[in-house]
C-alpha positions in Angstrom: 103.4 59.9 129.8 101.1 58.7 127.1 98.0 60.6 125.6 94.8 58.7 125.4 92.0 60.3 123.3 88.6 58.9 123.4 85.9 59.2 120.7 82.6 57.6 119.6 80.4 58.7 122.5 76.9 60.3 122.1 73.1 60.0 122.4 71.6 56.6 121.8 68.2 55.1 122.2 67.7 52.1 124.6 68.5 49.2 122.5 70.9 50.8 120.2 74.8 50.6 119.9 77.8 52.6 120.1 81.5 52.1 119.4 84.2 53.8 121.3 87.6 54.4 120.4 90.7 55.1 122.5 93.8 56.1 120.6 97.1 56.1 122.2 100.1 58.5 121.3 102.5 55.7 121.6 102.7 52.1 120.9 100.1 50.0 123.0 102.6 47.1 123.3 104.1 48.9 126.4 101.0 48.5 128.6 100.3 45.5 130.6 96.6 46.0 130.1 94.2 48.7 128.5 90.5 49.1 129.7 87.5 51.1 129.7 85.8 52.5 133.0 82.8 54.5 133.5 81.4 56.8 136.0 77.7 57.9 136.4 76.6 60.8 138.2 76.6 60.3 142.0 78.4 57.0 141.7 82.0 55.6 142.0 84.0 54.8 138.8 83.7 51.2 137.9 85.6 48.8 135.5 83.4 48.1 132.3 86.0 46.0 130.4 89.8 45.1 130.5 92.1 43.5 127.8 95.8 42.5 128.5 98.7 42.5 126.0 98.2 38.6 125.7 94.6 39.1 124.5 92.8 38.3 127.8 89.5 40.1 128.3 87.5 40.8 131.7 84.1 42.3 131.6 81.9 43.9 134.4 78.9 41.4 135.1 76.3 44.1 134.1 77.9 44.3 130.4 78.9 40.6 129.9 77.2 39.6 126.3 76.6 42.9 125.5 79.9 44.9 125.2 83.1 43.6 123.6 86.6 45.1 124.0 89.3 44.9 121.2 92.5 46.3 120.4 94.2 47.2 117.2 97.9 47.1 117.8 99.0 48.5 114.4 96.6 51.6 115.2 97.4 52.1 118.8 93.9 51.7 119.3 91.5 50.0 121.5 87.9 49.9 120.9 84.6 49.1 123.0 81.6 47.9 121.2 78.6 48.4 123.0 75.3 46.7 121.8 71.7 46.5 123.5 72.6 49.5 125.5 70.3 50.4 128.4 69.7 53.6 130.2 71.9 52.5 133.1 74.9 52.6 130.8 74.8 56.3 130.8 78.1 57.4 132.1 81.3 59.2 131.0 83.4 56.3 129.6 87.3 56.7 130.2 90.0 54.9 128.7 93.0 53.5 131.0 96.4 52.2 130.2 98.4 50.5 132.7 102.3 49.8 132.6 105.0 49.3 135.1 105.3 53.1 135.2 101.9 53.5 136.2 98.4 54.3 134.8 97.5 56.8 132.4 93.9 58.2 131.8 92.1 59.7 129.0 89.7 62.7 129.4 86.7 60.5 128.7 83.4 60.6 126.4 79.9 61.0 127.2 77.3 58.0 126.5 73.9 58.9 127.2 71.1 56.1 126.6 67.6 57.3 126.5 64.7 55.1 127.5 
């Protein structure tokens, strides 16, 4: 089992930016894909962005053009650069890693966007 530790959340005004990081305790080469999910109060968890081992990226329609997912294999870390943040982006953001052994999750980091 791998440990995933998120950081970088916080409080930001609408239109601002944040960069989330997810550090893995093992090499991220072992994962088929890694991604970011979010869950707002009273809502279901939703996929925000996904990146595969091959570098393919998928984004939720609501964040396309504003968020960018990237990975640093040497640092065993993935990132989520979030620009032009909106109040509706407020949620707990969790890191996810998928391998043939299953899925691992981080504890999450709170992102709050004020209007």
